[in-house]
C-alpha positions in Angstrom: 0.2 -0.1 0.1 1.3 3.6 -1.0 1.9 6.1 2.1 -1.3 8.4 2.0 -0.3 11.5 0.1 -2.0 15.2 0.2 -0.5 16.8 -3.0 -1.6 20.6 -2.5 -1.1 22.0 -5.8 -2.5 20.3 -8.6 -3.3 22.0 -11.9 -6.0 19.4 -13.4 -8.9 21.3 -14.9 -6.2 23.5 -16.6 -4.7 20.2 -17.2 -7.9 18.7 -18.5 -9.9 21.6 -20.0 -7.0 23.6 -22.5 -4.9 20.8 -23.0 -7.9 18.9 -23.6 -6.5 16.1 -21.9 -9.2 13.0 -20.9 -8.0 12.4 -17.1 -10.4 9.3 -16.6 -8.1 7.6 -18.5 -4.7 6.1 -17.9 -1.9 7.8 -17.9 -0.3 5.9 -20.9 -3.7 5.7 -22.8 -3.3 9.8 -22.9 0.7 10.0 -23.8 -0.6 7.3 -26.9 -3.6 9.7 -27.6 -0.9 12.9 -28.0 1.5 11.4 -29.9 2.9 13.5 -32.7 1.4 16.3 -31.5 3.7 19.2 -30.7 1.7 22.4 -29.8 3.3 22.0 -26.5 7.0 20.1 -25.3 4.7 18.2 -22.5 2.7 16.4 -25.1 2.5 12.7 -24.2 4.3 13.1 -21.7 1.7 14.1 -19.0 2.7 12.7 -15.2 -0.7 11.7 -13.8 -4.5 11.2 -14.6 -7.2 10.5 -11.6 -6.4 6.6 -11.8 -2.5 7.5 -11.7 -3.3 9.7 -8.5 -4.8 6.9 -7.1 -2.1 4.4 -7.5 0.1 6.9 -6.1 -1.7 7.4 -2.8 -3.0 10.1 -3.4 -6.1 10.5 -0.9 -7.0 14.8 -1.1 -5.0 17.7 -3.4 -5.5 21.3 -3.6 -7.3 21.9 -7.0 -6.5 24.8 -9.4 -8.4 27.5 -11.4 -5.9 29.2 -13.5 -6.3 32.4 -15.9 -4.8 36.0 -16.3 -5.8 38.6 -17.1 -3.7 41.2 -15.6 -2.1 44.7 -17.0 1.7 43.0 -17.8 1.3 39.5 -18.2 2.6 38.6 -21.3 5.8 40.4 -20.3 6.1 37.9 -17.4 10.1 36.4 -18.1 9.9 33.2 -20.1 5.9 31.9 -19.2 4.3 33.6 -22.0 1.3 31.7 -22.6 -2.2 32.0 -24.8 -3.7 29.5 -23.0 -3.8 31.4 -19.6 -3.7 35.1 -21.0 -6.9 36.5 -21.3 -8.1 40.6 -22.4 -9.9 41.3 -19.2 -10.9 40.0 -16.0 -14.1 39.2 -17.1 -12.4 36.8 -19.9 -10.7 35.2 -17.4 -12.8 35.1 -15.2 -15.1 32.7 -17.8 -11.8 30.9 -18.2 -12.0 30.1 -14.6 -16.0 28.9 -14.4 -14.9 26.9 -17.4 -12.5 25.1 -15.0 -15.1 25.0 -12.0 -17.7 23.9 -14.2 -15.2 20.4 -14.9 -14.3 19.6 -11.0 -18.6 20.0 -10.5 -18.7 17.5 -13.5 -16.2 15.0 -12.0 -17.8 15.3 -8.7 -21.2 14.3 -10.4 -19.9 11.9 -11.9 -18.0 10.6 -8.6 -14.6 11.0 -9.8 -14.1 13.5 -7.4 -15.6 14.5 -3.9 -15.9 18.9 -3.4 -13.9 20.0 0.4 -15.8 22.5 1.5 -15.0 22.2 5.0 -13.3 20.8 8.2 -15.8 18.7 8.7 -16.2 17.3 4.5 -12.0 16.7 4.9 -12.3 14.4 8.2 -15.2 12.5 6.5 -13.4 12.4 3.1 -10.1 11.2 4.7 -11.3 8.7 6.6 -13.7 7.0 4.0 -10.5 6.8 1.4 -8.8 5.1 4.1 -11.8 2.3 4.3 -13.0 2.4 0.7 -11.1 1.1 -2.5 -11.4 3.1 -5.5 -12.6 5.9 -3.2 -13.0 9.6 -5.5 -10.6 12.1 -5.0 -10.8 14.7 -2.3 -10.7 18.1 -3.8 -10.1 21.6 -1.9 -10.7 24.6 -4.6 -8.2 26.6 -5.1 -7.0 30.5 -7.6 -3.3 30.4 -8.4 -3.4 34.0 -9.7 -6.3 36.0 -8.6 -7.4 37.6 -11.5 -10.9 36.2 -12.2 -12.0 37.7 -9.4 -13.2 40.7 -11.6 -13.4 43.0 -8.3 -12.6 42.9 -4.9 -16.3 42.4 -3.4 -17.1 39.3 -5.7 -14.7 37.4 -3.5 -17.6 36.7 -2.0 -19.2 34.9 -4.8 -16.7 32.6 -5.2 -16.2 31.7 -1.3 -20.0 30.7 -1.8 -19.0 28.4 -5.2 -16.7 26.4 -2.6 -13.4 28.2 -3.5 -10.9 28.2 -0.4 -7.5 29.4 -1.2 -5.8 32.1 -3.6 -2.7 33.3 -5.2 -2.9 37.2 -5.5 -0.5 36.3 -8.7 0.9 34.5 -11.0 3.6 34.9 -13.5 4.2 38.3 -14.7 1.9 41.6 -13.0 -2.1 40.9 -12.2 -4.3 43.6 -11.3 -3.8 42.7 -7.6 -0.2 42.2 -7.2 3.7 41.4 -8.8 3.7 37.4 -9.4 7.1 36.1 -10.9 9.6 37.3 -13.0 8.7 40.9 -11.7 8.5 42.9 -8.8 6.2 45.5 -7.1 3.7 46.5 -4.6 0.6 45.6 -4.0 -2.5 47.5 -6.1 -4.7 49.1 -4.1 -7.3 46.9 -5.4 -4.9 44.1 -3.9 -5.2 45.6 -0.3 -8.7 45.4 -0.4 -8.6 42.4 -2.0 -7.2 40.9 1.3 -9.0 42.1 3.7 -12.5 40.6 1.7 -10.4 37.1 2.4 -10.1 37.8 5.8 -13.3 38.8 6.5 -14.5 35.9 4.5 -12.0 33.1 6.3 -10.3 32.5 2.8 -6.6 31.4 2.9 -3.7 33.5 0.9 -1.6 31.3 -0.9 1.8 33.4 -1.1 3.3 31.1 -3.8 4.4 33.3 -7.0 4.1 36.9 -5.4 7.3 38.7 -5.5 9.3 39.8 -2.7 7.6 43.1 -2.5 4.6 41.8 -3.1 4.3 39.0 -0.4 6.4 41.2 2.1 2.9 44.3 2.2 0.6 40.8 1.7 1.9 39.2 5.0 1.5 42.8 7.3 -2.2 43.0 5.6 -3.4 40.4 6.1 -3.8 38.5 9.3 -6.0 35.1 8.0 -4.1 31.9 7.7 -1.4 31.7 5.3 0.3 28.8 3.0 3.1 28.2 0.5 1.5 25.3 -2.6 4.3 25.1 -4.2 7.7 26.5 -3.6 10.9 25.8 -3.2 14.1 27.3 -1.3 16.3 30.0 -2.9 19.2 28.9 -1.2 19.2 26.1 -2.9 18.3 27.2 -6.5 18.6 30.7 -6.6 15.7 32.7 -8.0 12.7 35.2 -7.8 10.2 32.0 -7.8 11.8 30.5 -4.7 11.2 31.2 -0.6 14.1 33.2 0.9 15.1 31.3 4.4 13.7 34.6 5.9 10.3 34.1 4.2 10.6 30.2 5.0 11.3 31.2 8.9 8.5 34.8 8.3 5.7 31.6 6.8 6.7 29.1 9.9 6.1 32.1 11.7 2.6 31.9 11.2 1.6 28.5 11.0 2.1 27.7 7.6 2.9 25.0 5.5 5.3 24.4 2.4 5.0 22.2 -0.1 7.9 21.3 -2.2 7.3 21.8 -6.0 9.0 18.6 -8.3 9.3 21.4 -11.4 12.9 20.3 -12.4 13.9 24.0 -13.3 13.0 24.7 -9.6 15.4 21.9 -8.2 18.1 22.1 -10.2 20.3 25.6 -10.8 20.3 27.3 -14.3 17.7 24.9 -15.5 16.9 25.9 -19.6 13.6 25.2 -20.3 14.1 22.9 -23.4 17.7 22.6 -23.3 18.5 21.2 -19.7 17.9 17.4 -19.6 16.2 15.5 -16.8 19.4 13.4 -16.2 20.4 16.0 -14.0 18.1 15.8 -11.4 16.7 13.4 -8.9 14.1 13.2 -6.4 16.5 13.7 -4.1 17.0 16.9 -5.2 13.2 17.9 -3.8 14.1 15.8 -0.4 17.1 18.5 -0.2 14.4 21.5 0.1 12.1 19.5 2.0 14.8 19.3 4.2 15.8 22.4 4.2 12.5 23.9 5.6 12.8 21.4 8.4 16.2 21.9 9.0 15.2 25.7 8.9 12.0 25.1 11.1 13.4 23.3 13.9 10.9 19.8 13.2 9.2 18.2 10.5 5.6 19.9 11.1 5.9 23.1 7.8 7.2 21.0 5.2 5.5 18.8 3.1 4.5 18.1 -1.2 2.7 20.9 -3.5 3.7 19.0 -6.7 2.0 20.7 -9.4 3.3 17.8 -11.6 1.1 18.1 -14.9 0.6 22.2 -14.5 1.7 22.8 -17.8 5.1 20.4 -18.1 5.7 17.0 -18.0 8.4 14.2 -17.8 10.4 16.3 -20.2 10.7 18.8 -16.7 10.9 16.4 -14.2 13.6 14.6 -12.1 14.9 12.0 -14.0 13.3 9.4 -11.2 10.0 10.5 -11.8 8.1 8.9 -14.5 4.5 9.5 -12.8 3.2 11.6 -9.5 3.0 7.3 -8.4 7.0 8.2 -8.0 6.6 10.7 -5.1 6.4 7.7 -3.0 10.8 7.2 -3.4 10.3 10.0 -1.3 9.6 8.2 1.8 12.8 5.9 1.7 15.3 9.3 0.7 13.7 11.0 3.7 14.2 8.0 5.7 18.1 7.6 4.5 18.5 11.4 6.2 16.9 10.0 9.6 13.2 11.4 9.3 10.9 8.9 11.3 7.8 7.2 9.9 5.7 9.7 12.1 8.0 12.6 10.6 7.1 11.4 7.0 3.8 10.8 7.6 3.6 14.6 8.3 5.1 15.6 5.1 3.5 13.2 2.8 0.2 14.2 4.5 0.0 15.1 8.1 1.0 18.7 7.9 -1.8 19.5 5.1 -4.3 17.7 7.1 -3.5 19.5 10.1 -3.3 22.8 8.5 -6.6 22.7 6.7 -8.4 21.3 9.5 -7.9 24.5 11.2 -7.8 26.8 8.1 -11.3 25.6 6.5 -15.0 26.6 8.2 -16.1 24.2 10.5 
């Protein structure tokens, strides 16, 4: 039996709706269907489907809505995407609703359970431990807040089941600056955070630029997490967290999910050129270990894999073929002296504790 996993970042709906992938199939069948397609480097190299998530031991994931419409999205360094960038927030709102509709239909079909409350989470986790073939538990998040057209619309999204939000993605969004640029929160960003705090929504600091993150942590008094973020001390770059940022997040009770995107695991990775053979899953264990060393315990490190987040095995560690290979992290951590109890915290316990406390009762 695989060790149970709680993955805090999967772009399932983007992968399905905009890559037109049938995630109810086996990984190899999706790869076969995409053979010969050249519109994306990841074609024929996807790392997950719903059956593969079950095989990997993933009982719950945080699944995203992802669409951008900021004033300078297309200037984001190295990450211009026609399937993410929209003319204005109204268009992004519509695109995010297409993804929300996908999750709702999967729930009706019995493939997933959408988790809204801490009670839902506990009930699902227990049921998933008992039921062979249990559906995947899903907590809804938004990666980049541009689909929230105005701050007062946050309540509408909360009512729809959205529980966590990151203010920006790559480039400058309408509320904050993200990866590849730097700058402060907009006035709307400050107002949106006030709405989140009033509604009890969770702030995901992932992708925020250094200035925007510092301001957000000052302005926002609610629960924060870093769903898929690695360590700048190991792999330099503004996409990663500094040690001081990690310490600040730990002081706020945050959990930090290690991402499996290879360019975040290997210094000077060049997309489309560097080959996976240069980095293995032991590099992911390095980032997990650094968070634990900074915390002085194993209570703040976890997994936010981002697998199938617009990349496939062309941009993962050499020893990861599908998301099921995350189980290889268990012996890698054990070899570093982590106990079974510690590894359980990293695989699922820390996210379970965090969301039990942060979700509405």
